[in-house]
C-alpha positions in Angstrom: 0.4 0.1 -0.1 2.5 2.1 0.7 4.9 1.8 -2.5 1.4 2.3 -4.4 0.9 5.5 -2.6 4.4 6.5 -3.1 3.9 6.0 -7.2 0.6 8.0 -7.1 2.6 10.9 -4.9 5.3 10.6 -7.3 3.3 11.0 -10.7 1.3 13.9 -9.3 4.4 15.9 -8.5 6.0 15.2 -11.8 2.8 16.1 -13.5 2.6 19.6 -11.3 6.6 20.1 -12.3 5.7 20.4 -15.9 3.1 23.1 -15.3 6.0 25.4 -13.5 9.7 25.3 -12.1 9.7 23.9 -8.4 12.5 23.2 -6.2 13.2 20.1 -4.7 10.5 19.1 -1.9 8.1 21.8 -3.2 4.6 21.0 -3.7 2.9 22.4 -6.6 -0.8 22.4 -6.2 -2.5 22.5 -9.7 -6.7 23.3 -10.2 -8.6 21.1 -11.8 -12.3 22.3 -12.5 -14.8 19.9 -14.7 -13.8 20.2 -18.2 -18.0 19.9 -18.9 -18.7 23.5 -17.3 -18.4 26.4 -18.6 -16.1 29.3 -17.7 -18.4 31.7 -15.4 -18.0 34.7 -12.9 -21.0 35.5 -10.9 -23.5 33.3 -8.4 -25.3 30.6 -9.8 -28.1 32.0 -8.0 -28.3 35.1 -10.0 -31.6 37.1 -11.4 -29.8 37.7 -14.8 -27.6 34.9 -16.4 -25.7 36.6 -19.3 -24.2 34.0 -22.2 -21.3 35.3 -24.2 -20.9 33.2 -27.6 -17.4 33.9 -29.0 -14.5 32.6 -30.6 -11.4 33.3 -28.8 -9.1 36.0 -30.3 -5.7 37.9 -30.1 -5.8 41.3 -29.3 -9.5 40.5 -28.4 -9.9 43.5 -26.5 -9.7 45.7 -29.9 -11.5 43.0 -31.9 -14.3 41.7 -29.4 -15.0 44.7 -27.5 -18.2 43.2 -25.8 -15.8 41.0 -24.1 -14.5 43.5 -21.5 -18.3 45.4 -21.7 -20.0 42.8 -20.2 -17.4 42.0 -17.8 -17.9 45.8 -16.7 -21.5 45.3 -16.3 -21.5 42.1 -14.4 -18.4 44.0 -11.8 -21.3 46.4 -11.5 -24.0 44.1 -10.6 -21.8 41.1 -9.2 -24.6 39.5 -7.2 -27.2 40.1 -9.7 -25.2 38.7 -12.8 -23.7 35.6 -13.5 -21.6 35.6 -16.6 -21.4 32.5 -18.8 -18.7 32.3 -21.3 -19.5 29.9 -24.1 -16.6 29.1 -26.5 -17.2 28.5 -29.9 -14.9 27.1 -32.3 -14.4 28.3 -36.0 -12.2 29.5 -38.6 -8.6 28.6 -38.9 -7.4 29.1 -35.3 -9.5 26.6 -33.9 -6.8 25.1 -31.5 -7.1 28.6 -29.4 -10.6 27.5 -28.4 -9.5 24.0 -27.2 -6.4 25.4 -25.2 -9.2 28.4 -23.5 -11.5 25.3 -22.3 -8.3 23.6 -21.3 -7.2 26.5 -19.6 -10.5 26.6 -17.6 -10.0 22.9 -16.6 -6.9 23.7 -14.8 -8.2 26.3 -13.2 -6.5 29.0 -15.3 -9.2 30.5 -17.9 -8.8 34.2 -16.8 -5.0 34.2 -16.9 -4.9 32.6 -20.6 -7.5 34.9 -21.8 -5.4 37.7 -20.1 -2.7 36.3 -22.1 -4.6 36.3 -25.3 -5.9 39.7 -24.6 -2.2 41.3 -24.2 -0.9 39.7 -27.6 -1.3 42.2 -30.2 -1.0 39.7 -33.2 -3.9 39.6 -35.4 -2.1 36.7 -37.5 -3.3 33.1 -37.0 -1.4 31.5 -33.9 0.7 28.2 -34.7 0.6 25.5 -31.9 3.9 26.6 -31.1 3.0 30.1 -29.9 -0.2 28.8 -28.1 2.1 26.2 -26.2 4.2 29.5 -25.4 1.5 31.3 -24.1 0.1 28.5 -21.8 3.6 28.2 -20.5 3.6 31.8 -19.3 0.3 31.4 -17.4 1.9 28.1 -15.8 -0.7 25.2 -17.4 0.4 21.8 -17.4 1.5 21.6 -20.9 1.7 17.7 -21.3 -2.2 18.4 -20.8 -2.5 20.7 -23.2 -0.7 19.0 -26.0 -2.8 15.9 -25.2 -5.9 18.4 -25.5 -4.6 19.8 -28.9 -3.8 16.4 -30.1 -7.0 14.6 -29.3 -9.2 17.6 -30.7 -10.8 17.8 -27.1 -13.9 19.3 -26.4 -15.9 18.6 -29.2 -19.1 17.9 -27.5 -18.8 21.3 -25.6 -18.3 23.2 -28.7 -21.3 21.2 -30.6 -23.5 22.3 -27.2 -22.8 25.6 -27.3 -23.1 26.2 -31.3 -26.8 24.5 -31.0 -27.8 26.4 -27.9 -26.6 29.6 -30.0 -28.6 28.7 -33.2 -31.7 27.4 -31.2 -32.2 30.3 -28.5 -30.8 33.2 -31.1 -31.8 31.5 -34.5 -28.4 32.2 -35.9 -24.5 31.5 -35.3 -23.2 35.0 -35.9 -20.5 35.8 -32.9 -19.8 37.3 -31.0 -23.2 37.0 -29.6 -24.8 37.1 -26.3 -28.3 36.4 -24.4 -29.8 38.4 -21.1 -31.6 35.5 -19.5 -31.9 33.4 -22.6 -32.9 36.5 -24.8 -31.0 38.1 -27.4 -30.3 41.9 -26.8 -31.5 45.0 -28.9 -28.3 46.6 -28.6 -25.6 45.7 -31.0 -22.4 43.9 -29.7 -20.4 45.1 -32.1 -19.5 48.3 -30.6 -21.8 48.2 -27.3 -22.3 50.8 -25.0 -22.4 50.7 -21.3 -25.5 52.5 -21.2 -27.0 50.1 -23.8 -25.8 47.2 -22.0 -27.2 48.6 -18.5 -30.4 49.1 -20.2 -30.9 45.3 -21.3 -29.8 44.0 -18.1 -32.3 46.2 -16.3 -34.9 44.6 -18.9 -33.7 41.1 -18.2 -34.0 41.7 -13.9 -37.2 42.9 -14.6 -38.3 39.8 -16.3 -36.8 37.9 -13.9 -38.9 39.8 -11.3 -41.8 38.9 -12.5 -41.0 35.2 -12.9 -40.3 35.1 -9.4 -43.8 36.8 -8.5 -45.6 33.9 -10.6 -44.1 31.4 -8.2 -40.9 30.0 -10.5 -38.3 29.1 -7.9 -35.2 30.7 -8.2 -32.9 28.3 -9.2 -35.3 27.4 -12.2 -35.1 31.0 -13.7 -32.9 30.1 -16.7 -34.7 27.2 -17.4 -38.0 28.9 -17.1 -36.7 32.0 -19.8 -35.5 29.2 -22.1 -39.0 28.0 -21.9 -39.9 31.3 -22.8 -37.7 31.7 -25.8 -38.6 28.4 -27.0 -42.2 29.1 -27.0 -42.5 30.9 -30.2 -45.5 32.2 -31.9 -46.4 30.4 -34.8 -44.7 32.4 -37.7 -47.0 33.6 -40.6 -45.6 31.5 -43.5 -46.2 32.7 -47.2 -46.1 30.0 -50.1 -44.4 30.2 -53.0 -45.0 28.6 -56.0 -42.6 26.2 -58.2 -42.5 24.5 -61.5 -44.3 21.6 -60.4 -47.3 23.2 -59.0 -50.8 23.2 -60.0 -51.2 26.7 -57.6 -54.4 29.1 -59.2 -53.6 32.9 -58.8 -55.8 34.0 -55.5 -56.1 30.5 -53.8 -56.2 31.0 -50.3 -53.0 30.3 -48.3 -54.1 28.1 -45.1 -51.3 25.3 -44.9 -53.3 22.6 -44.8 -52.9 19.4 -42.5 -52.0 16.6 -44.0 -55.3 14.5 -44.0 -54.8 11.7 -43.7 -51.3 11.6 -42.1 -48.6 11.1 -44.7 -47.1 7.4 -44.5 -43.7 7.6 -43.6 -42.3 3.7 -43.3 -39.7 2.9 -45.9 -38.6 6.3 -46.6 -35.2 7.8 -46.4 -34.4 9.2 -42.7 -31.8 11.2 -41.1 -31.7 11.8 -37.5 -31.0 9.5 -34.2 -32.6 5.7 -35.0 -33.3 5.4 -31.3 -35.3 8.8 -31.3 -38.7 7.2 -31.3 -40.8 10.2 -30.3 -39.0 12.5 -32.7 -41.2 15.1 -34.6 -40.5 14.2 -38.4 -40.0 17.4 -41.1 -40.6 15.8 -44.2 -39.0 17.4 -47.4 -41.1 16.3 -50.5 -39.3 17.4 -53.9 -38.0 15.8 -57.3 -35.3 13.4 -56.8 -33.3 15.4 -59.4 -33.9 19.0 -58.4 -30.6 21.0 -57.5 -33.3 22.8 -55.4 -34.2 19.7 -53.5 -30.3 19.2 -52.9 -30.1 22.5 -51.0 -33.1 22.5 -49.1 -31.8 18.8 -48.3 -28.6 20.4 -47.0 -30.6 23.1 -45.1 -32.7 20.5 -43.1 -30.2 18.1 -42.5 -28.9 20.7 -39.3 -32.0 20.1 -37.5 -31.2 17.0 -36.2 -27.9 18.1 -34.7 -29.6 21.4 -33.2 -32.9 19.4 -31.8 -30.8 16.0 -31.0 -33.6 13.6 -29.7 -36.2 16.1 -30.7 -36.6 16.2 -34.5 -35.6 14.1 -37.5 -35.8 14.5 -40.9 -37.8 12.3 -43.6 -37.3 12.4 -47.7 -40.3 11.8 -49.5 -40.6 12.0 -53.5 -43.0 14.5 -55.2 -43.4 15.8 -58.6 -46.3 16.3 -60.9 -47.1 13.4 -62.2 -48.0 14.8 -65.9 -44.6 15.9 -66.5 -43.0 15.0 -69.8 -40.1 13.3 -67.8 -42.6 11.3 -65.2 -40.8 8.2 -66.4 -37.3 9.3 -65.5 -38.2 10.9 -62.3 -40.2 7.5 -61.1 -37.3 5.3 -62.0 -35.1 7.6 -59.5 -37.7 7.6 -56.9 -38.0 3.6 -56.8 -34.4 3.5 -56.9 -33.8 5.5 -53.8 -36.6 3.6 -52.1 -35.2 0.3 -52.9 -31.7 1.8 -51.7 -33.3 2.2 -48.0 -34.3 -1.2 -48.2 -31.2 -3.2 -49.4 -28.4 -0.6 -48.8 -26.1 -0.1 -45.7 -24.8 3.1 -44.4 -21.4 4.3 -42.9 -23.3 6.9 -40.8 -25.5 5.6 -38.2 -27.9 9.0 -38.1 -28.3 8.6 -42.0 -30.5 6.0 -43.4 -29.1 4.0 -46.5 -31.7 5.7 -48.5 -30.9 9.1 -47.3 -27.1 8.6 -48.2 -28.3 7.2 -51.9 -30.7 10.7 -52.5 -28.1 12.8 -51.2 -25.5 11.1 -53.9 -28.0 11.3 -56.5 -29.0 15.1 -55.7 -25.3 15.6 -55.7 -24.6 14.4 -59.1 -27.0 16.3 -60.4 -26.5 19.3 -59.1 -22.8 19.3 -60.7 -23.9 18.7 -64.1 -24.9 22.4 -63.8 -28.0 21.5 -65.7 -27.1 19.2 -68.1 -29.1 16.2 -68.2 -28.3 12.7 -66.6 -30.4 9.8 -68.4 -32.0 8.1 -65.1 -30.2 4.8 -65.7 -27.1 6.3 -66.0 -27.6 8.4 -62.8 -28.6 4.9 -61.1 -25.6 3.3 -62.1 -23.2 5.7 -61.2 -25.1 6.3 -57.3 -25.0 2.5 -57.1 -21.1 1.9 -58.0 -20.1 5.1 -55.6 -22.1 3.8 -52.8 -21.4 -0.1 -53.4 -24.4 -1.5 -53.8 -25.2 -5.1 -55.1 -26.4 -3.9 -58.7 -28.4 -7.7 -59.0 -30.2 -7.0 -55.6 -31.0 -3.7 -56.8 -32.6 -4.3 -60.1 -34.7 -7.2 -58.3 -36.0 -5.0 -55.9 -36.6 -2.1 -58.5 -38.8 -4.9 -60.5 -40.2 -5.5 -57.4 -41.2 -2.0 -56.4 -41.8 -0.4 -59.7 -44.0 2.5 -59.7 -44.1 2.8 -55.8 -43.1 6.4 -56.3 -46.2 7.2 -58.0 -48.3 5.2 -55.5 -46.9 7.5 -52.6 -47.4 10.6 -54.6 -50.7 9.5 -55.2 -51.3 9.2 -51.4 -49.5 12.2 -50.9 -51.7 14.2 -53.0 -55.2 12.9 -51.5 -53.3 14.1 -48.1 -52.9 17.6 -49.5 -50.0 18.0 -50.9 -50.1 19.7 -54.4 -46.6 21.2 -55.2 -42.9 20.5 -54.9 -40.8 21.6 -53.1 -42.6 21.1 -50.0 -42.2 20.5 -46.4 -44.0 18.9 -43.6 -43.8 20.3 -40.1 -46.2 18.6 -37.5 -48.6 17.3 -39.7 -48.9 20.8 -41.8 -48.2 21.3 -45.2 -45.6 24.3 -46.4 -45.1 24.3 -49.9 -42.4 26.4 -51.1 -40.7 26.9 -47.7 -37.0 26.8 -47.7 -35.9 29.8 -45.3 -33.9 28.0 -42.2 -35.0 30.5 -39.9 -38.7 29.9 -40.7 -38.5 26.4 -40.4 -36.4 26.6 -37.0 -39.4 28.8 -35.8 -42.1 26.2 -36.8 -40.3 23.4 -35.0 -40.0 25.4 -32.1 -43.7 26.0 -32.1 -44.3 22.4 -32.1 -41.5 21.6 -29.4 -43.1 24.6 -27.2 -44.5 23.0 -24.1 -47.9 23.4 -22.9 -49.0 24.5 -19.6 -49.1 21.2 -18.0 -45.7 20.6 -18.9 -44.5 23.9 -17.4 -46.3 23.5 -14.6 -44.7 20.3 -13.9 -41.4 21.8 -15.1 -41.6 24.7 -13.0 -44.8 24.9 -10.4 -47.6 27.2 -11.4 -48.8 29.9 -8.7 -52.5 29.0 -7.6 -55.4 30.9 -8.7 
C-alpha cells in the first residue's frame, strides 16, 4: 500500500513540475475544474444570466469589445449577474478554442484570456505560439498537448453551437443572451448604457417570474421555455415549376389528412429517437433546389438532437414529360433504403442514396443525366449490389407514383414542400422560418410548464 501511494504521489509531483518550475521538496498545486462546465463569474443563483458566445482571438480587447463591456457590467452588479462564457470553435484558429477550455479545466481561464488580450497580433497563432502563451500562465503543458492532439472538447463546442442557433436563431458571433433573450443592443460596439438597459430589462423579467411562483434556481430553464415558445410564424407559400397553384388561392397550410405514411422512406436523425417530430421534405429526386433544401434541413437533428428527425419523400407533378425517369429515380431511392447499408449511424441507406443522387445532378450544372446512368453511378459509388438493386426495382416498380398519389390525397399539391407537425408548407426553404415552426411544435404546454417549474395558484 505504501509503495502504491508513493507512486501516485510521484506521478502527481512530476505532472505539477511540468506546469511550473519547483524547488526540490516543494509541492505545487494545480487546480482542476470540470471540463464540461462553462467558465463563468458571478453566483449561480443570480437573477440575470448573461451568456457570451465567442471565438477566442488575440488582441481581443480591440477585436471583441463586448468581452470587456460585459465583464464591466457584471462587476457593477456582482450578486445579480452571472456571466457565462460559451466558447465556440470557428475559422482557422480552432486550436485556441481548445486551449481556452483546457485552461478553464486547469483553473487558469482568466489568466489565459488575459494572455490572449495582451497579444496584439492579428495573425493566426500556430501551436508553438499557443504553447508559449500557456507556459507563461503556468498551464500543465503535457495536458495541453494532449488536448490539442486529441481535438478535445468537441461535445462542448457542439453544445454551444446548438444553443446559440436554437435560442438566437443564428450563428453570428460574438453574440449574447440576457436571460435566454437576444439583446437589442449591438455587440459590435456596445455602450455601457445600452448594456445596462438590457440588464435592467432582464432583471425585471426575472422579478416577474419570481412573482409568478417560479423558484429562483429554475429561472434560466423558465426563460429558455419562454424563448422557445415562439408564436407560430406566418408563412407565405411560393409557387414552383411543379405546382398547380392558381392565382388567388388562399394560403391555409393544410394539415396532411390522412397523415403521410412515412414507413420505408429515407431518414436522417438518431434512430433511437422514437418520439422525434418528423420533418418531411418532399421534392423531385433530381432537383438542384431539392439538394439545397436537404442541406438546409440536415442540421436540424443536430440542433434538436432527440426532438427531430428528417424524412425525404418523392414528389413531382405526374403529368410532367419526364415522369417516367423521375419514377425510376424515386424507386431506386426507395430500394436503396431497403437493401443498402450506411456508414453513418444517423443517416439511413436511402438518405445517403438521395444525397448522392442529388449531388450528381447538381454537379451536372443543368445537363440532363439519363436516369439509368445516374442510378448506375450512385450504386457504384455506394457499393450497392446491382443484381439486388435490379430485383428490388422490378418488385417495387411505380411505388413512387403510388406514394405521390397518396400524398396528393393528403393535401400536397406542389414541390418542393415541407411538412412540420403534420402541416404542409409548400415552397418553404428559409432556415429561420423552418426553425421557428419547429420551436412552435416543441413548445411545452401549460401542463408541462407547471410540472417543470410549478405554477402559482389562482
